[in-house]
ZADO-1210 file (C-alpha; in nm, 4 decimals, padded with zeros to 6 digits):
<atoms>
<atom x="03.3423" y="01.1697" z="04.5038" code="THR" pos="1"/>
<atom x="03.5079" y="01.1776" z="04.1572" code="SER" pos="2"/>
<atom x="03.8555" y="01.2342" z="04.0213" code="PHE" pos="3"/>
<atom x="03.9136" y="01.4798" z="03.7427" code="ASP" pos="4"/>
<atom x="04.0521" y="01.2791" z="03.4575" code="LYS" pos="5"/>
<atom x="03.9956" y="01.2784" z="03.0699" code="ASP" pos="6"/>
<atom x="03.6972" y="01.0804" z="02.9310" code="SER" pos="7"/>
<atom x="03.7760" y="00.7295" z="02.7212" code="ASN" pos="8"/>
<atom x="03.5697" y="00.4770" z="02.6002" code="THR" pos="9"/>
<atom x="03.6886" y="00.1329" z="02.6836" code="GLY" pos="10"/>
<atom x="03.5057" y="-00.1098" z="02.4803" code="GLY" pos="11"/>
<atom x="03.2704" y="-00.0786" z="02.1620" code="ILE" pos="12"/>
<atom x="03.0358" y="-00.3371" z="01.9912" code="SER" pos="13"/>
<atom x="02.7734" y="-00.3194" z="01.7096" code="GLN" pos="14"/>
<atom x="02.4486" y="-00.5125" z="01.7754" code="ASP" pos="15"/>
<atom x="02.2337" y="-00.3915" z="01.4982" code="GLY" pos="16"/>
<atom x="02.2759" y="-00.2984" z="01.1332" code="TYR" pos="17"/>
<atom x="02.4682" y="-00.0560" z="00.9755" code="GLU" pos="18"/>
<atom x="02.2757" y="00.2726" z="00.8851" code="GLY" pos="19"/>
<atom x="02.1259" y="00.2864" z="00.5312" code="GLY" pos="20"/>
<atom x="01.9064" y="00.5082" z="00.3447" code="ASP" pos="21"/>
<atom x="01.5803" y="00.4082" z="00.1572" code="LEU" pos="22"/>
<atom x="01.6668" y="00.3462" z="-00.1968" code="LYS" pos="23"/>
<atom x="01.3421" y="00.1548" z="-00.3089" code="GLY" pos="24"/>
<atom x="00.9551" y="00.0541" z="-00.2484" code="LEU" pos="25"/>
<atom x="00.8022" y="-00.2367" z="-00.3667" code="SER" pos="26"/>
<atom x="00.4211" y="-00.4000" z="-00.2726" code="VAL" pos="27"/>
<atom x="00.3387" y="-00.7645" z="-00.2366" code="ASP" pos="28"/>
<atom x="00.0462" y="-00.9531" z="-00.3347" code="GLU" pos="29"/>
<atom x="-00.0552" y="-00.8883" z="00.0337" code="THR" pos="30"/>
<atom x="-00.0642" y="-00.5259" z="00.0076" code="GLY" pos="31"/>
<atom x="00.3045" y="-00.5340" z="00.1911" code="THR" pos="32"/>
<atom x="00.5144" y="-00.2264" z="00.1732" code="VAL" pos="33"/>
<atom x="00.8626" y="-00.3020" z="00.1638" code="ILE" pos="34"/>
<atom x="01.1314" y="-00.0638" z="00.1833" code="GLY" pos="35"/>
<atom x="01.4989" y="-00.1620" z="00.0243" code="SER" pos="36"/>
<atom x="01.7688" y="00.0220" z="00.2195" code="PHE" pos="37"/>
<atom x="02.1036" y="00.1082" z="00.0908" code="THR" pos="38"/>
<atom x="02.2772" y="-00.1375" z="00.3523" code="ASN" pos="39"/>
<atom x="02.1308" y="-00.4465" z="00.1673" code="GLY" pos="40"/>
<atom x="01.8508" y="-00.5037" z="00.4206" code="ARG" pos="41"/>
<atom x="01.4736" y="-00.4950" z="00.3244" code="SER" pos="42"/>
<atom x="01.1978" y="-00.4184" z="00.5992" code="PHE" pos="43"/>
<atom x="00.8213" y="-00.4221" z="00.5776" code="ALA" pos="44"/>
<atom x="00.7022" y="-00.0585" z="00.6256" code="LEU" pos="45"/>
<atom x="00.3467" y="-00.0466" z="00.5702" code="ALA" pos="46"/>
<atom x="00.0193" y="-00.2694" z="00.4809" code="GLN" pos="47"/>
<atom x="-00.2284" y="-00.1360" z="00.2597" code="VAL" pos="48"/>
<atom x="-00.6073" y="-00.1998" z="00.3460" code="ALA" pos="49"/>
<atom x="-00.8596" y="-00.3379" z="00.1658" code="MET" pos="50"/>
<atom x="-01.2395" y="-00.3578" z="00.2179" code="ALA" pos="51"/>
<atom x="-01.5450" y="-00.5451" z="00.1218" code="THR" pos="52"/>
<atom x="-01.8898" y="-00.4785" z="00.1822" code="PHE" pos="53"/>
<atom x="-02.1942" y="-00.7275" z="00.2466" code="SER" pos="54"/>
<atom x="-02.3640" y="-00.5842" z="-00.0390" code="ASN" pos="55"/>
<atom x="-02.1571" y="-00.4756" z="-00.3425" code="ASN" pos="56"/>
<atom x="-02.4691" y="-00.4028" z="-00.5630" code="GLN" pos="57"/>
<atom x="-02.5596" y="-00.1192" z="-00.2832" code="GLY" pos="58"/>
<atom x="-02.2590" y="00.0770" z="-00.3652" code="LEU" pos="59"/>
<atom x="-02.3035" y="00.3904" z="-00.5388" code="GLU" pos="60"/>
<atom x="-02.0997" y="00.4530" z="-00.8450" code="SER" pos="61"/>
<atom x="-01.8867" y="00.7881" z="-00.8403" code="ASP" pos="62"/>
<atom x="-01.7572" y="00.7709" z="-01.1947" code="GLY" pos="63"/>
<atom x="-01.4662" y="00.5525" z="-01.3606" code="GLY" pos="64"/>
<atom x="-01.4055" y="00.2722" z="-01.1120" code="ASN" pos="65"/>
<atom x="-01.4803" y="00.4734" z="-00.8021" code="CYS" pos="66"/>
<atom x="-01.7810" y="00.3541" z="-00.5857" code="PHE" pos="67"/>
<atom x="-01.9358" y="00.5233" z="-00.2376" code="ILE" pos="68"/>
<atom x="-02.0557" y="00.3470" z="00.0440" code="GLN" pos="69"/>
<atom x="-02.4618" y="00.3767" z="00.1159" code="THR" pos="70"/>
<atom x="-02.6978" y="00.2517" z="00.3743" code="SER" pos="71"/>
<atom x="-02.7724" y="-00.0448" z="00.0979" code="ASN" pos="72"/>
<atom x="-02.4141" y="-00.1349" z="00.0898" code="SER" pos="73"/>
<atom x="-02.3418" y="-00.2006" z="00.4321" code="GLY" pos="74"/>
<atom x="-02.0604" y="-00.0949" z="00.6214" code="ASP" pos="75"/>
<atom x="-01.7046" y="-00.1829" z="00.5098" code="PRO" pos="76"/>
<atom x="-01.4977" y="-00.4645" z="00.6488" code="ILE" pos="77"/>
<atom x="-01.1535" y="-00.3589" z="00.6243" code="VAL" pos="78"/>
<atom x="-00.8760" y="-00.6233" z="00.6266" code="GLY" pos="79"/>
<atom x="-00.5499" y="-00.7372" z="00.4602" code="GLN" pos="80"/>
<atom x="-00.5472" y="-00.8206" z="00.1207" code="ALA" pos="81"/>
<atom x="-00.5841" y="-01.1881" z="00.0091" code="SER" pos="82"/>
<atom x="-00.8061" y="-01.2697" z="00.3177" code="THR" pos="83"/>
<atom x="-01.1601" y="-01.3001" z="00.3960" code="GLY" pos="84"/>
<atom x="-01.2776" y="-01.2830" z="00.0495" code="GLY" pos="85"/>
<atom x="-01.0995" y="-00.9651" z="-00.0571" code="LYS" pos="86"/>
<atom x="-00.8825" y="-00.9414" z="-00.3682" code="GLY" pos="87"/>
<atom x="-00.5129" y="-00.9256" z="-00.3859" code="SER" pos="88"/>
<atom x="-00.2774" y="-00.6806" z="-00.4870" code="ILE" pos="89"/>
<atom x="-00.0743" y="-00.6981" z="-00.8210" code="GLN" pos="90"/>
<atom x="00.1946" y="-00.4500" z="-00.7779" code="SER" pos="91"/>
<atom x="00.3880" y="-00.3197" z="-01.0981" code="SER" pos="92"/>
<atom x="00.1000" y="-00.4032" z="-01.3146" code="SER" pos="93"/>
<atom x="-00.1177" y="-00.1861" z="-01.5369" code="LEU" pos="94"/>
<atom x="-00.4717" y="-00.2067" z="-01.5312" code="GLU" pos="95"/>
<atom x="-00.6611" y="-00.2307" z="-01.8698" code="MET" pos="96"/>
<atom x="-00.8991" y="00.0349" z="-01.9600" code="SER" pos="97"/>
<atom x="-01.2388" y="00.0251" z="-01.8456" code="ASN" pos="98"/>
<atom x="-01.3744" y="00.3158" z="-02.1072" code="VAL" pos="99"/>
<atom x="-01.6104" y="00.2059" z="-02.3503" code="ASP" pos="100"/>
<atom x="-01.4410" y="00.3179" z="-02.6481" code="LEU" pos="101"/>
<atom x="-01.7451" y="00.3336" z="-02.9359" code="SER" pos="102"/>
<atom x="-01.9384" y="00.5519" z="-02.6999" code="ARG" pos="103"/>
<atom x="-01.6220" y="00.8045" z="-02.6617" code="SER" pos="104"/>
<atom x="-01.5773" y="00.8028" z="-02.9946" code="LEU" pos="105"/>
<atom x="-01.9360" y="00.8841" z="-03.0626" code="THR" pos="106"/>
<atom x="-01.9253" y="01.1564" z="-02.8173" code="GLN" pos="107"/>
<atom x="-01.6334" y="01.2874" z="-03.0090" code="LEU" pos="108"/>
<atom x="-01.8280" y="01.3044" z="-03.2992" code="ILE" pos="109"/>
<atom x="-02.1668" y="01.4475" z="-03.1518" code="VAL" pos="110"/>
<atom x="-01.9563" y="01.7309" z="-02.9503" code="ILE" pos="111"/>
</atoms>
């Protein structure tokens, strides 16, 4: 049995962080995507995976710096950056161009 009575709250305590909105993203050398929030906290949100192949020479060029897996390359070995012979990730850096400038200029003149 219960009695009719106005509801009230007796004691309030907070055991977590105050709310915050995502204000920025960064990526460290292991590929961890870190979110910065407006409440001053930062948390790991995701992990970028990298892959190696048992025979890199067996990969097929798909133009530019893209490659496709083939039966000669073997299956990808996926894991975290900077482990098991995988490269590291350089956040906020710009890769130098891999264009053959003399060939490109020659093609412009010929066309």
